[in-house]
VODRENRO-373907 format. One record per residue (C-alpha): residue in three letters; residue number from 1; x, y, z. Coordinates in steps of 0.1 Angstrom, whole numbers. Example, Ala and Ser with C-alpha at 12.3 -4.5 7.8 and 13.67 -1.06 7.14 Angstrom:
BEGIN
rest_nr_east_north_up
ALA_1_123_-45_78
SER_2_137_-11_71
This chain:
BEGIN
rest_nr_east_north_up
MET_1_-189_-88_308
LEU_2_-215_-85_279
ASN_3_-219_-119_258
GLU_4_-232_-121_225
THR_5_-246_-153_226
GLN_6_-264_-147_262
ILE_7_-280_-113_246
ILE_8_-296_-132_213
ASN_9_-306_-163_236
GLN_10_-320_-140_263
LEU_11_-342_-125_234
LYS_12_-349_-153_214
ALA_13_-365_-171_245
HIS_14_-393_-148_243
PHE_15_-396_-149_201
PRO_16_-381_-183_190
GLN_17_-399_-183_157
TYR_18_-379_-154_143
ILE_19_-343_-147_164
GLY_20_-316_-172_157
ASP_21_-308_-166_118
ASP_22_-289_-143_97
ALA_23_-319_-127_90
ALA_24_-361_-128_101
VAL_25_-383_-142_82
ILE_26_-416_-130_81
PRO_27_-450_-146_64
ALA_28_-459_-124_32
SER_29_-485_-135_8
GLY_30_-493_-168_-12
ASP_31_-459_-190_-12
GLN_32_-434_-159_-3
SER_33_-418_-147_31
TYR_34_-399_-115_35
ILE_35_-364_-116_50
ILE_36_-353_-86_71
SER_37_-316_-83_82
LYS_38_-300_-50_104
ASP_39_-264_-42_105
LEU_40_-247_-19_128
LEU_41_-211_-1_117
ILE_42_-196_20_144
GLU_43_-166_44_135
ASP_44_-131_31_150
ASN_45_-149_-2_163
HIS_46_-162_-16_127
PHE_47_-144_10_107
ARG_48_-120_39_104
THR_49_-124_74_81
SER_50_-83_75_78
TYR_51_-86_45_53
PHE_52_-121_37_47
ASP_53_-134_66_18
ALA_54_-173_70_17
ALA_55_-179_51_-14
ASN_56_-161_20_0
LEU_57_-176_23_37
ALA_58_-213_30_14
HIS_59_-209_-2_-6
LYS_60_-198_-23_27
ALA_61_-226_-10_48
LEU_62_-250_-22_18
HIS_63_-236_-54_15
VAL_64_-229_-69_50
ASN_65_-270_-70_52
LEU_66_-273_-81_14
SER_67_-248_-110_25
ASP_68_-275_-118_52
ILE_69_-302_-121_28
ALA_70_-280_-138_1
ALA_71_-275_-166_31
MET_72_-309_-174_32
GLY_73_-316_-174_-2
GLY_74_-335_-140_-5
LYS_75_-338_-116_-27
ALA_76_-330_-81_-14
GLN_77_-357_-50_-22
PHE_78_-353_-24_1
VAL_79_-331_-5_21
LEU_80_-336_16_55
CYS_81_-307_37_63
GLY_82_-300_53_102
ILE_83_-268_76_106
ALA_84_-258_94_134
ILE_85_-234_123_123
PRO_86_-206_140_143
THR_87_-199_181_129
GLN_88_-165_168_120
LEU_89_-176_145_96
ALA_90_-206_164_79
GLN_91_-194_164_46
TYR_92_-183_128_50
ALA_93_-216_118_58
GLN_94_-228_138_28
ASP_95_-204_118_5
PHE_96_-215_84_17
LEU_97_-255_88_15
ALA_98_-243_100_-22
ALA_99_-226_66_-26
LEU_100_-254_48_-5
VAL_101_-278_56_-33
THR_102_-252_47_-63
ALA_103_-245_15_-43
CYS_104_-283_5_-37
LYS_105_-289_14_-77
ASP_106_-260_-9_-85
ALA_107_-274_-39_-66
SER_108_-310_-31_-77
VAL_109_-325_-21_-42
ILE_110_-346_10_-33
LEU_111_-337_32_-6
ILE_112_-370_36_11
GLY_113_-361_59_43
GLY_114_-344_57_77
ASP_115_-335_87_104
THR_116_-307_107_110
THR_117_-296_126_144
ARG_118_-262_142_155
SER_119_-238_121_174
THR_120_-215_139_198
ASP_121_-184_119_186
LYS_122_-179_90_164
LEU_123_-205_83_128
CYS_124_-226_54_133
ILE_125_-244_39_106
CYS_126_-274_13_107
ILE_127_-284_-2_76
SER_128_-319_-25_74
VAL_129_-327_-46_45
ILE_130_-358_-61_33
GLY_131_-357_-89_13
ILE_132_-386_-118_-2
SER_133_-379_-155_-14
VAL_134_-404_-186_-17
THR_135_-408_-195_16
GLN_136_-396_-233_7
ASN_137_-367_-222_-5
ILE_138_-355_-202_24
LYS_139_-322_-220_42
TYR_140_-314_-222_78
ARG_141_-287_-224_100
SER_142_-306_-249_120
THR_143_-311_-276_93
ALA_144_-279_-291_89
LYS_145_-282_-334_88
ILE_146_-260_-357_97
GLY_147_-239_-368_69
ASP_148_-239_-337_51
VAL_149_-208_-323_31
VAL_150_-197_-288_46
CYS_151_-190_-265_21
VAL_152_-174_-226_21
ILE_153_-179_-200_-9
GLY_154_-156_-173_-14
ASN_155_-120_-164_0
LEU_156_-113_-171_35
GLY_157_-95_-148_55
TYR_158_-87_-122_28
ALA_159_-103_-96_44
HIS_160_-87_-98_80
LEU_161_-52_-96_61
GLY_162_-66_-62_39
LEU_163_-78_-50_78
ILE_164_-43_-56_90
SER_165_-28_-37_60
CYS_166_-50_-13_63
GLU_167_-43_-6_104
GLN_168_-3_-9_92
SER_169_-5_15_65
LEU_170_12_-12_43
PRO_171_14_2_6
ASP_172_7_-29_-11
LEU_173_-19_-60_-7
GLN_174_-45_-45_-26
GLU_175_-69_-75_-32
TYR_176_-66_-78_4
LYS_177_-75_-46_13
ASN_178_-101_-46_-15
ALA_179_-115_-78_3
PHE_180_-118_-57_37
LEU_181_-130_-21_25
CYS_182_-156_-30_-5
PRO_183_-165_-67_-1
THR_184_-191_-76_-23
ALA_185_-221_-99_-10
LYS_186_-227_-136_-28
ILE_187_-264_-127_-40
ASN_188_-267_-143_-71
GLU_189_-246_-179_-56
GLY_190_-273_-171_-25
LEU_191_-304_-175_-47
TRP_192_-288_-204_-69
LEU_193_-285_-225_-40
ALA_194_-318_-217_-25
GLU_195_-330_-238_-54
LYS_196_-310_-268_-48
PRO_197_-333_-292_-30
GLY_198_-299_-310_-20
VAL_199_-286_-279_1
ASN_200_-298_-285_36
SER_201_-287_-254_54
MET_202_-267_-222_48
MET_203_-253_-190_63
ASP_204_-230_-163_54
ILE_205_-195_-163_72
SER_206_-194_-128_88
ASP_207_-170_-133_124
GLY_208_-149_-161_105
LEU_209_-152_-197_95
TYR_210_-146_-217_128
ILE_211_-169_-195_149
ASP_212_-198_-196_122
LEU_213_-197_-230_118
LYS_214_-195_-233_155
ARG_215_-232_-215_157
LEU_216_-245_-234_126
CYS_217_-234_-267_146
MET_218_-252_-252_179
SER_219_-285_-245_158
SER_220_-286_-273_142
GLN_221_-275_-299_172
VAL_222_-251_-315_153
ALA_223_-208_-312_151
ALA_224_-189_-303_121
HIS_225_-153_-324_113
ILE_226_-133_-305_93
GLU_227_-99_-319_74
LEU_228_-73_-292_79
ASN_229_-57_-305_46
ASP_230_-90_-295_22
LEU_231_-81_-258_37
GLN_232_-51_-256_19
PRO_233_-41_-217_14
PRO_234_-36_-205_-21
THR_235_4_-198_-25
ALA_236_1_-159_-25
PHE_237_-22_-157_6
LYS_238_3_-181_25
LYS_239_31_-157_12
VAL_240_16_-129_27
CYS_241_4_-146_59
ASP_242_41_-154_63
ARG_243_54_-122_57
LEU_244_27_-109_87
GLN_245_42_-135_111
LEU_246_4_-148_108
GLU_247_-5_-188_105
ALA_248_-25_-188_73
VAL_249_-48_-216_79
ASN_250_-56_-199_116
VAL_251_-65_-171_94
MET_252_-87_-188_71
LEU_253_-107_-200_102
THR_254_-105_-173_123
GLY_255_-107_-138_98
GLY_256_-136_-123_98
GLU_257_-159_-100_74
ASP_258_-152_-120_43
TYR_259_-188_-122_36
GLY_260_-187_-159_17
LEU_261_-214_-180_20
LEU_262_-214_-216_46
CYS_263_-236_-242_33
THR_264_-244_-280_39
VAL_265_-251_-304_15
ASN_266_-260_-338_13
ASN_267_-238_-359_1
ALA_268_-255_-377_-24
HIS_269_-263_-346_-41
TYR_270_-229_-325_-36
ALA_271_-208_-340_-67
GLN_272_-236_-331_-92
LEU_273_-238_-298_-73
ALA_274_-200_-286_-75
GLU_275_-201_-292_-108
ASP_276_-229_-272_-119
PHE_277_-216_-249_-92
LYS_278_-183_-245_-110
HIS_279_-198_-242_-142
GLU_280_-222_-211_-132
PHE_281_-197_-193_-113
GLY_282_-165_-202_-124
TYR_283_-151_-209_-88
PRO_284_-153_-241_-68
LEU_285_-180_-247_-42
GLN_286_-153_-258_-16
ARG_287_-159_-292_3
ILE_288_-138_-287_41
GLY_289_-156_-316_59
ASN_290_-187_-329_71
ILE_291_-212_-330_98
VAL_292_-213_-358_122
ALA_293_-235_-367_152
GLY_294_-222_-345_186
ALA_295_-215_-309_191
ASN_296_-184_-281_184
VAL_297_-161_-283_156
HIS_298_-131_-306_150
PHE_299_-102_-311_132
THR_300_-86_-335_115
GLU_301_-49_-332_98
ASN_302_-38_-364_79
ALA_303_-71_-379_92
MET_304_-56_-378_128
PRO_305_-73_-356_153
LYS_306_-56_-321_157
GLN_307_-62_-296_183
LEU_308_-59_-260_173
GLU_309_-55_-231_193
LEU_310_-82_-205_178
LYS_311_-90_-170_191
PRO_312_-121_-160_171
PHE_313_-136_-127_171
SER_314_-164_-116_196
HIS_315_-183_-86_197
PHE_316_-177_-80_234
GLY_317_-144_-98_239
GLU_318_-159_-128_257
GLU_319_-142_-161_254
LEU_320_-159_-186_224
């Protein structure tokens, strides 16, 4: 069976300097570096045209890449778009490209080219984004330190509820549908955090908090201790989970496509940083645990060890 981690590690063995984070870092000039990201969206794998209109799809296709740049503390500048178009979706594809132009202008990035071809079956979209950052401000997932506070930015699990709502054609739950259909990268938050020396590591939350935190721990060769009492679901969120017969904390841990940020912060800096973040953005830098020695992600509830049966997202259906 194909395994994403094995594929990445196979390639990383040959190019370890560039592979393994949300985006690749390439030296530019002076004190700056380029940050480059690429993502694929495949019809009926990542989206369905039955509930994604062209404008939402264009916004999402761009912002999943902008999220990678934001997670490393960069400012996106240029975009490339590759698209494979099946005959039956010719008009939809034209609408998508028009909406992508608008989304790029709204995000203050420039579309500089790409490639087009015919598809025999599904609509396929490939977006690349080129950003730039002061080199010393770039944040990596491999630099978490023992004793760091683990923090999350954004709403956990909302996009997963939105996916279920769309798949089941539920008539309400628009807040969660919007989180899934039209996510917005935490661009300003990423730039702000990049300038803070107390932020030791950062990545975006794309495949779900649990698996992404696990990846951060593997890259940094540390473990994470998460206190479940600090992952209290909002009341409205829990009610929706109950209605859909889902366990709210599990959704928060494994639901993907939220495109929030995950970071670790030096414990001595956390209190002031959290206060400043709340003042700057109007919502909290949420503390959920700590980085400790060891490996993997571990949970406690009321300070007692807690075992969870989690089924995180995987690109090829492999066990994680």
